[in-house]
VOKOLNU-461571 format. One record per atom (N, C-alpha, C, O): residue in one letter; y negated, z, x negated. Coordinates in steps of 0.02 Angstrom, whole numbers, plus 50000, padded with zeros to 5 digits. Atoms other than C-alpha are relative to their C-alpha. Layout:
AYZX/...
***
This chain:
M499595004750037/M427605557943764/M500344995250049/M500674997550096/P499725004849953/P428155541943852/P500774999849995/P501065001349942/Y499275000449998/Y429965539543904/Y500244994049960/Y499974988549965/R499675005450036/R431045529343788/R500745000450014/R501025005950019/R499295000049987/R432815524143821/R500375002949940/R500135003049884/R499594996850051/R434205532643725/R500154995249943/R500194997349885/E499865004950052/E434575516443630/E499434999949949/E499564999749888/A500575000150045/A432815516443558/A499965006549959/A499805006449900/R500024993650036/R432895534943514/R500555000349947/R500445003149894/E499455000050049/E434575532443428/E499844995649941/E499974997549883/S500205004550055/S433925517743326/S499485003449956/S499515002949895/E500524996450037/E432415528143276/E500315005649957/E500095006649900/R499674994650037/R433545542643224/R500344997349937/R500315000349884/I499655003050057/I434555531143110/I499494997649948/I499594998649888/R500535002250047/R432975523343034/R499685005949964/R499535005449904/M500314994150030/M432235540543003/M500465003149946/M500225005549895/A499534997550050/A433815546142911/A499974995849936/A499994998549881/A500045004450058/A433695530942798/A499345001049963/A499345001149901/S500644999250034/S431845533342763/S499945006849966/S499635007449914/A500004993450031/A432095551942727/A500414999949935/A500215002949886/A499595000550061/A433475547942602/A499654995949947/A499694997549887/R500375004250048/R432415534442522/R499435004049968/R499305003449909/A500554995950027/A430955546642504/A500275005449954/A499955007049904/A499724994650041/A432075560242433/A500294997549934/A500165000249881/A499665002550059/A433115549942312/A499664994049969/A499664993149908/G500375005850025/G432105534142297/G500404993749991/G500114988549979/S499615006150010/S433555522042284/S500194996950067/S500275000350117/A499805003649940/A434015508842410/A500725001550019/A500905001550078/M499304998449987/M435845513242392/M500065006650039/M500455007050086/D499994993649964/D435535531242447/D499744999250071/D500005002350118/A500275001249934/A434495525042593/A500524996550044/A500604998250103/A499495003649962/A435875513042646/A500585004650019/A500835004350075/L499454995349985/L437215526542633/L499805005050054/L500205006850096/A500244995349949/A436155538542736/A499964996650068/A500124999650119/Q500045003749937/Q435865525142868/Q500704998850029/Q500804999550089/I499315001049978/I437725521242877/I500295006650025/I500635006950077/G499754993549979/G438135539742886/G499715002250067/G500065005150109/A500324998249937/A436885542443027/A500264995750057/A500294997950115/A499775004549948/A437555527443122/A500715001750024/A500914999850079/F499304998649982/F439345534143122/F500165007550001/F500755009349999/D499854992949998/D439145553043129/D500145002350071/D500174998250117/E499824997249935/E439565564643274/E499454998950052/E499604997450110/A500555001149953/A437845563043353/A499994992850024/A499834991650082/A499985007049980/A438005544143353/A500564998750050/A500474994950097/A499445000949953/A439695545143440/A499825002850069/A499974999650120/I500214997149936/I438985556543575/I499484995650033/I499504994650094/N500525004349972/N437465545343597/N500294993550026/N500074991050078/R499695006149975/R438565529843613/R500345001250067/R500304997050112/F499694998249937/F439535538643750/F499485000650056/F499584997950110/K500534999249950/K437935543443842/K499664993450016/K499474992250074/I500295006549988/I437225525943821/I500454995950046/I500214992650092/R499535003649957/R438805518543898/R499955002450072/R499954998450119/V500074997149933/V438645530444047/V499344997850032/V499334996150091/E500655002249973/E436795526244068/E500024992750022/E499714991050072/R499955007049981/R437215507744072/R500384999250065/R500194995250108/Y499635000349937/Y438495510444209/Y499585002650057/Y499604999850112/I500434997349947/I437255520844308/I499484994950020/I499334994150080/R500515005149985/R435955507044295/R500294994250041/R499924990850077/L499695005349961/L437215494744370/L499975001450074/L499904996850115/G500014998149930/G437235504344533/G500705000550029/G501174997550002/P499324998749973/P438685509744644/P500334993950033/P500944993950042/R499705005849967/R438935492744727/R500204994549951/R500464989349972/H499835005050051/H439185483144564/H500764999649992/H501115004749996/A499285001150007/A440915475644537/A500305004049942/A500865006549947/A499754996250057/A441105484044367/A500085007450017/A500565010649996/M499954992949978/M440765501044444/M500595001050046/M500965005950040/R499434999549954/R442025497844582/R500664999649963/R501135003349978/A499385000950037/A443345492044460/A500155006149957/A500735008249952/R499894994550047/R443095506444339/R500105006750036/R500525010750016/Y500004993449968/Y442805520944459/Y500255000050072/Y500265005450104/G499825000449930/G443415514844629/G500595004350020/G500565007750071/A499414996149982/A445125523044627/A499845007550000/A500065011250044/R500184992950003/R444415539844575/R499505001850055/R499525007350082/A500504998749948/A442975538344698/A500345000950068/A500125005050109/E499634999249937/E444215536244841/E500305007050005/E500325009950060/L499724993249999/L445015552744791/L499465005250009/L499605010750034/L500564995349993/L443295561044788/L499654999450068/L499235003550085/Y500335001249936/Y442785554144958/Y500085006050046/Y500645008450056/G499994994449954/G442335568245077/G499915006849967/G499845011850001/L500104993650036/L442145581644942/L499255001149988/L498864996449986/S500684998450021/S440535590544900/S499944998649925/S500444997549892/L500115001550071/L439765587644729/L500345005249956/L500655003549906/D499684994850041/D440355604444662/D500764999650002/D501095000649951/A499285000849995/A442115601644727/A500234993949960/A500774993949930/A499845006050038/A442105584244650/A499995001449925/A500434999049888/I500034998250071/I441585591344481/I500615004049981/I500905002849928/A499414996050015/A442985604044489/A500634995649999/A501064996549956/A499425004449998/A444245590544536/A500034995749937/A500574994849908/V500015004350060/V443695579144393/V500175004249938/V500505001749892/E499834995650056/E443805593844272/E500765001149996/E501055000949942/R499274999149998/R445605597044328/R500354993749978/R500824993949938/W499705006450019/W446045578644314/W499944998849926/W500424996549893/R500125001250072/R445285577744141/R500445004549957/R500705002249906/L499574995350037/L446225593144081/L500734997650002/L501074997649951/N499315002449994/N447875586344148/N500104993649961/N500624992749928/E499955006350037/E447545569144074/E499995001249925/E500334997849887/R500034998450072/R447115576843906/R500675002649976/R500905000849921/K499334997550019/K448775586143903/K500504994349998/K500904993849952/A499555005849999/A449695570243952/A499884995449940/A500354992749911/F500165004150057/F448775560643816/F500275003049935/F500524999449892/Q499744996750060/Q449265573543685/Q500754999049994/Q501014997849940/V499275001150001/V451095571943734/V500154992749983/V500584991349942/A499895007150013/A450995552943736/A499834998249928/A500174994049898/S500195001450069/S450115552743568/S500545002549951/S500674999349900/A499474997450043/A451485563543493/A500594995249999/A500964994949950/L499455004849996/L452715550243551/L499784993049978/L500184988349979/G500255006550025/G451615536043485/G499774995350055/G499714989350042/R500185004349945/R451065529443655/R499355002150034/R499265000850094/G500624997549969/G449335537143684/G499514994450016/G499424989849977/N500515004749978/N448015527343781/N499415004150026/N499505008150072/R500584995849983/R446255534543796/R499594997450059/R499105000550077/L500425003049948/L445615523443937/L499885004850058/L499315005750079/S500094995549943/S445925535744078/S499595006249980/S499205008850020/L500414994450025/L445195549843972/L499274998149995/L498835002050012/N500695002350005/N443645539543939/N499684999450069/N499115001450078/I500275000849932/I443425535444124/I499855006950029/I499335007850060/L500124993349973/L443615553744172/L499435003549965/L499055007249997/G500574997250036/G442395558944036/G499344997250025/G498855000850034/E500615003249974/E441115546344098/E499855002650071/E499275004050087/L500094997649932/L441385551744278/L499755007350001/L499335009150041/R500214993050006/R441205569944228/R499265000549982/R498895004550011/L500704999950020/L439545566544142/L499554997650057/L499025000550068/M500405002449943/M438905556644292/M499935005450053/M499385006550079/L500034994849949/L439345570644412/L499585005949978/L499205008750018/R500414994550025/R438575583944302/R499264998149999/R498835002450011/L500695002449998/L436995573444288/L499745000250072/L499165001950083/M500214999749930/M436945572044477/M499865007150022/M499395008450059/R500114992949983/R437105590844493/R499355002449968/R498975006149999/F500624998050034/F435705593244365/F499394997350036/F498885000850040/R500565003149965/R434585581344461/R499975002050074/R499554999550112/K499974997549931/K435035590344625/K500094994350050/K499714993650097/M499865005849958/M435775574744705/M500615001250045/M501014996750055/Q499434998449959/Q437025583644817/Q500034995650062/Q500584993450082/T499995004149940/T436505573844971/T500144992649985/T500474989350025/E499885006950019/E436535557044881/E500724998949976/E500964993249976/F499335000750027/F438265560544810/F500474996650050/F500824991950032/G499575003049950/G439165556344973/G499854992750012/G500304988750022/I500205006949990/I438175540344994/I500234995649942/I500464990049952/I499795003850060/I438555534744816/I500754999050000/I500994993549985/V499275000749998/V440415538344833/V500214995050054/V500654990950043/A499855004849947/A440455528944998/A499844992949979/A500204988249997/A500195006750023/A439565514244917/A500514997249950/A500664991349951/V499505002250048/V440835513544776/V500654998350036/V501004993650016/C499375001049964/C442275514544900/C499964994550053/C500484992350076/D500095004549944/D441565502345029/D500244993049981/D499874989149950/E499725006550015/E442695487145014/E499734994550045/E499674988850024/A500255005149953/A442025478345169/A499344997049976/A499234991049981/A500645002450024/A440285477245095/A500104995649937/A499734990849927/A499885003850061/A440985470744931/A500264993050018/A500054988049987/Q499735006549980/Q441955456745017/Q499474995950036/Q499464989850028/A500535003649964/A440465452245128/A499484997349952/A499194992049964/A500495002250049/A439335450844976/A500244993849962/A499844989849939/E499735005850036/E440495438044897/E500014994450047/E500234988950028/
***
């Protein structure tokens, strides 16, 4: 089976839900409701998150958006092994989640830092799955390398 990007697989999943509902019920309204339900269910939310992470990965570590979004955290991870970095991000995410819960109770919750840590966590776990321990240090150094970023401009 040839590789297809997650965006294509997600679109196909939504279309299949609509065609299954149309075949079962026969009405266009049922098909539309099934398609809307599939587009906004839990699986769609998870896929949107993974699609966002895949897009950032495709940008590469030297891209300005990557530096802006992950640069501060990458500096804190500089010099750590991949497993130690995963543990650190897990701790940061847990602490940030607790802080977000407190801030939300007071009406001031902001999910941006939680989203960034979630994306970073997924990237690191993907690197561990792909056995990229040696490339991890190079990638972190590339994200942190300010001299190369200024020279490129």
